[in-house]
N, C-alpha and C positions, 0 to 999 in steps of 0.2 A: 537109276530110277527112270521109268518110261515117262516121256513128256506127255502131258495132257493136251487134248485139243484146245485151241485158244477159245476163250469165252468172248463172244461177239459184243456183249454188253459192256465189257471193260473198255474196248476201243471207243465206244460211243461216250461213255462216262468220262474217259480221259480227254477226248477231243472237245466235248462240250465244256468241260472245266477249264481247259487251256484257253479256249476262246473267251470264256466268261472272265477269267482273271486278267487277261490282257485288256479286255474291254473295260474292266473296272479301273485298271491303272490308266488307261487312255482317258476315261472320263475324269479322273482326278487331275490329270495333267492340264486340263482346261483351266482349273483353278490355280495350279502351280504357275502356269505361264501367263495368267491373266488374259486368256484369249477371249475376245469379245463375243457377245451374244451367248449362245447356248451350246453345250456339248451333249453327249448322249444321256447324261444323268443316270448312268448305271452305277450308282454309288450306294446310297443308303435307303433303307426302308424304315418302317416305324420303330422297330426294335433292334436294329443292327445294320450291318452293311453286307453287300453281296460278295465282297472279297472274303469276308469271314466264312460265308457259306461254302464257297468253292475251294478254299484252302482246306476246310474240314473234309469236303468230298474227296480231295486228293489224298489226304491221309487215310481215309476210309478205304479208298481204292487201293492204296499201297498195301494196307493190311490184308484186304480181300485177295488181291492178286498173289501176294506171297503165300498165304495159306492155301490158295488154290493150286499153286505150282510147287510148293514145298510143304506139304502137310506133315512130313516126318523128316527129321534130321537125326538119324539113329547112330551116328558115329562122329568121332572127331574129324575124320576125313571129309565127311559130308558137310560138316559145319565150315571147315576151312574152304572147301570148294564153293560153298554158298557165299562166303565173304569175298572170295576171289571174283566171282561173277558180279557181285554187287559193286565191288571196287571198279571193275572194268566198265560197268554201266554208268558210273558217275564221274570218276576222276579224270580219265584222259580228255574228254571233251571240256571239262571244267578247266583243266590246266591250260589247254590250248587257248580257250577264250580269255582266260584270266591273263595269260602272258601278253596277248595282243592288247588288251585294255590297259594293262599295267604300263606297257611301253608308251601307249598313246597318252595316258594320264601323266606319266613322267615327263614326256616332251612338252605337254601343255603347261605344266607348272614349273618346268625348268630344273628338275631335280629328281633323284631316284629314291629319296627317303621321305616322301611326303606323308607317309602313313605312320610316322613315329619311329620308335626304336626298332632295330632290325629283328628283334625277337618277335615282333608283330607279324613278320612273314610266316611264322609257324601257323597262325590262325588261318591264313589263306591256303597253306600247304595241306592242312587237314580239312579244308572246306567249311570252316567255322567263322570266317570273318564277318559274314552277314548276321549269323546267329548271335554273336557277341559284340555287335556294333554298339549296343547300348552301354558297354563298359568304357568306351572311348575310341579315339581314332585308331584305325588300322588300315591295311591295304585292300580293303573291300573295293572291288571293281565291277562286279556284275552279279546277276542272280539276286537273291535276297535271303532272309533268315530261314525260309522254307528248306533250303538245301541242308542246313545244319540239322534241322528237325528230322529230315528224312535219314540223314546219316546216323543219328542217334537211334532211330527206329530200326534201321538195318543192324546196327550193333547189338541191340537188345532183342532182336527177333528170335534167336535160338532160345533165350530165357523165356520170352513171352510164349513161344510155341510149347515149351515144356509145361508152363503153367496152364495153357489152354488144354493140352492133352491129359494132364494129371490132376489139375485142381481148377476146373473151369468155373464152377459156381462161386467158390470163395474168392478167386482172383477177380471175377467180374464185380463182386460186391466191393472189394477193396479198391479197385481202380475207379469205380463209380463214386465211392465216398471221397477219395482223394481229389477227383475232378470237381465235385460239388464244393468240397472244402476250399479248394483253390479260389473259387469265385464268391464264397460267402464268409471268408475269414475276417473281413473287415467288421462284421457284426460283433466279433469278440475283442476287438482292439481296445475298447475302453473298459473291459471287464477286469476286476481285481485278480491279482496273481494267486488264485486260490488252489489251483491244481496244475499238474504237469501239462495237461492238454492246453490250457490257456497260455502257459509259458512258451510252449512250442509254437503256438499260433503267433504270439508276439515276436518270437525270434524270426519266424518266417517273414512276417511283415517288415521287419527291420533289415533283414539280410538278403532275402531273395528278391533282387531288384528287377528281374526280367518280367516283362509284361505278361498278363494272363494268356493272351493268344499265343505267345511263344513258349509258355511254360511246358515242361516235359509232360506234366500230368494231362494237359490239354491234348498234346500229341499222342500220348498213350491211350487216352480215352477214344479219340477218333480212330486210331489204328486198331484198337481192340474192337470197336464197333464194326470195323471192316471184317474181322473174324466172324462176328455174329451174323452179319448180313450175308456173307458168302456161305455160311454153314446152314443157316436156318431159313433165310428168306429167299435166296437165289433159287434153290431147288423147288420151293413152294411156288414161286412166281412162274418158273418154267413149266410147271404142270398146268397152269391156267390156260383155258382156251381164249381166243381173241376177244370174244364178247366180255368175258369176266375181266380180262386185262384192261379193257377200255373203261369199264365201270370202276375198277379199282384205281386207275389213273385219274379219273375225274374226281373220285373221293379224295385222293391225295391233294389235288389242286384246292378243293374246298377246305381241307384240313390246314393247308398252308396259309390261306387268306388271313385268318386272325393274327398269325405271327407277323405277317407283312403289313397289315393295315391298322391293327388295333393296339394301343399301348398296353403292354402286359407287365406284371411285376416280376420280370425275369431278367437276369444278367444278359448282356448282349451276346456273349459267347454260348450261353445256354440256349438262347433262341437260335443262334446260327447252327448249333449242333443238331437241334431238332429238325430244322429246315434242311440241313445237309443230308440227314437220314431220309427224309421224305423225297428230296431231289434224287438221291441214289436209287431209291426204290422206283420212283417215277421213270427214270431213264432205263432201268431194267425192263419195266413193263412195256415201254414203247419200242424197245429194240426190235421185236419181230416185225413191226410196221415200217422200220427204216432200213433193215438189212436187205430187203428185196428190191430196193431201188439202187440201180448200179451207180449212178452219179453220187448218191448219198454215201454208199459203201466206200467208194474211192476217196471221197472227201474226208470221212471220219477216219478211215485207215491212214490217210496221209498225215492229218493233223496229229493223230495218236502216235504214229511212228516217230514223228519229230517233236513230240511235246516237250521232251527234256531239253532239246536244243532251243526250242521256242522259249522255254522258261529261262534259260541261261542268258539269252541275248535280248529279250524283249524290252527290258528297261533301257538298255543302251540305245537301241534303235528308236524306241518310242520317244525318248527325250531328245535325241538328235534331230528327229524329224519335226517334233513339235516346236523346237527352238526355231527351225527354219520358217514355220508357218504361223508363228505367234502374232504376227501383224494382220493375219487374215480375219475375216468375219465369217463365223459359222452359225448355222441354225441347227435345230435338232436333226433334220433330214440330211443336210450336207455333211454334218459331222459323222453320221452313220455311214454315209456313202464313202467318205474319206477313210473310214476304218478298214474298208475292204482291201484297197491296195496296200495300206499300212500293214495289216495283218499278213497279207501275202508276202510282203518284203521280209517280215519277221520270220515267217515259216521258211522261206527260201534260205535265209541266212542260217536258221537252225538246221536245215537239211544239209547245207554245205559243211557246217561245223560237225554234224554227225558223221557225214561221209569222210571228212578228213580225219576225224578221230578213229573211225573204223579202219581206215587205210593204215594209219600209223601203228595201231595195235596189231594188225595183220603182219606188217613188215617187221615189227619187233619180235613177234612170235616166230616168223620165218627165220629171222636171224638167229634166234635162240635155238630153234630146232636144228639148224645147220651144224651146231656144235654138240648135239646129243645123238 
């Protein structure tokens, strides 16, 4: 399969989302560490939180990028090759970072089995320790639940692609229904057990303990929306001239304001999903105005290239640094200024992790090739 030219807007969306999610966790750390005065306050808006928006954007981008690069998987060999590439894109860097943090945590607590029974190592081995952390203690060291969600999306991608290519409309209706049902199921909790639908809802409420934002239906919906955006909206936006793009971008800003400023009768994640779609479209629209600026191009490409490494290490570095400065006094301006070197350190560490992972993968491949 011939490789498509890279889509510039994907780099911008990935980079902006990476910065936004780190800034969100940075803002939250001011409350966690009780740091005096004020942080950046990039936390909540009237109907939700910014972390929810940009996590949804990341899932949409993952769906869009996969469909853009792998629109067809026509054989078992292509499916296996897809899984191999996805595994290499995730697990070598994760294992390296996890091992380092596991050793550090073990030395800190004075033992090797601080995460419970040894079988719990399996969750880390498959990258699900953050996703299933709500079930109890395990050997979770870095990253967060998002990694597990992405692994599930990669695993299900061949099936989702088949549904997209063979049954697009009914699959969209079904996934949308399940997404909305996930957030509105509490309305049925007190209803009498009069039919199988109510019984299933009550079973779901009692046994599916994972939070709504982590639920696979949420991940599927955002991922599927990425399919829709890259298929129908990206080509349409790329046909717009610069003047029309500016007008559309301004309209998107005005459309977003009620969700940000006015209390609405919507679930938080429903609101975040709508704003994530608008953010995704807005960033595509402004891409032509940013790609012509050399410094901006380099910055977006740099952050995008190392976004996975940034994601893996940002919690560890963020909390380590904030522990050191918890006695300082910040105001809104100084906290934003301090974010620049902090994010630079996170990016540098993510870049080193990525380079080390790539080096080890190359050496293993070279060693393997020497015997074939």
